[in-house]
C-alpha positions in Angstrom: 16.1 -69.7 -11.6 17.6 -67.3 -13.3 20.2 -64.6 -11.8 19.3 -61.5 -11.3 20.7 -58.9 -13.8 19.9 -56.5 -13.2 21.9 -53.9 -10.6 20.0 -53.3 -7.5 16.5 -55.8 -7.7 14.9 -58.4 -5.3 13.7 -61.3 -7.1 10.1 -62.4 -5.4 8.6 -65.6 -5.5 5.2 -66.3 -6.1 2.9 -69.1 -6.5 0.1 -68.5 -9.3 -3.1 -71.0 -10.1 -2.3 -72.3 -14.0 -5.2 -69.3 -14.4 -3.0 -66.9 -13.3 -0.3 -67.5 -15.6 -2.3 -67.5 -18.4 -3.9 -65.0 -17.2 -0.9 -62.8 -17.4 -0.1 -64.4 -20.6 -3.0 -62.2 -21.8 -1.8 -59.4 -20.1 1.7 -59.3 -21.5 0.4 -59.7 -25.2 -2.7 -57.4 -25.9 -0.6 -54.4 -23.5 2.9 -55.0 -25.8 5.2 -56.0 -21.9 8.2 -57.7 -23.6 8.3 -60.7 -19.9 5.6 -61.5 -17.3 8.3 -59.5 -14.3 6.8 -55.9 -16.7 3.3 -56.8 -16.0 3.2 -57.8 -12.7 5.4 -53.7 -11.8 3.1 -52.7 -13.7 -0.3 -54.2 -11.6 2.1 -53.9 -8.6 2.5 -50.1 -9.7 -1.2 -49.2 -10.4 -2.2 -50.8 -6.9 0.0 -49.0 -4.9 -0.9 -46.2 -6.6 -4.5 -46.6 -6.3 -4.3 -47.5 -3.3 -7.2 -50.0 -3.7 -7.4 -53.4 -5.5 -11.0 -53.7 -5.3 -13.7 -50.2 -4.4 -16.5 -53.2 -3.2 -13.8 -54.1 -0.5 -14.3 -52.2 2.9 -17.9 -52.6 2.2 -18.1 -56.1 1.7 -15.3 -56.5 4.2 -17.9 -54.5 6.4 -21.2 -56.2 5.8 -18.9 -59.7 6.9 -18.0 -58.2 9.7 -21.7 -57.5 10.4 -22.9 -60.8 9.3 -19.6 -62.5 12.0 -21.4 -60.1 15.0 -25.2 -60.5 14.1 -23.7 -64.0 14.9 -21.9 -63.9 17.4 -24.7 -62.0 19.6 -27.0 -65.1 18.2 -24.7 -67.2 20.7 -24.1 -65.6 23.5 
């Protein structure tokens, strides 16, 4: 692990699949970031600003919750 060289910065650890690593490397190249840390920081910033990851997430969660409730009603 490299030492933290920027005062005030913090180290985080992630486990990424090989596909995830390839996607981050591709984004780094396409967007012109100098390293993967900048790519991840930009992605986190974008999600935080927009306050969403997937615009349809709440609708899909609602459908799944309704499905589970219906199944529970059948059992009880």
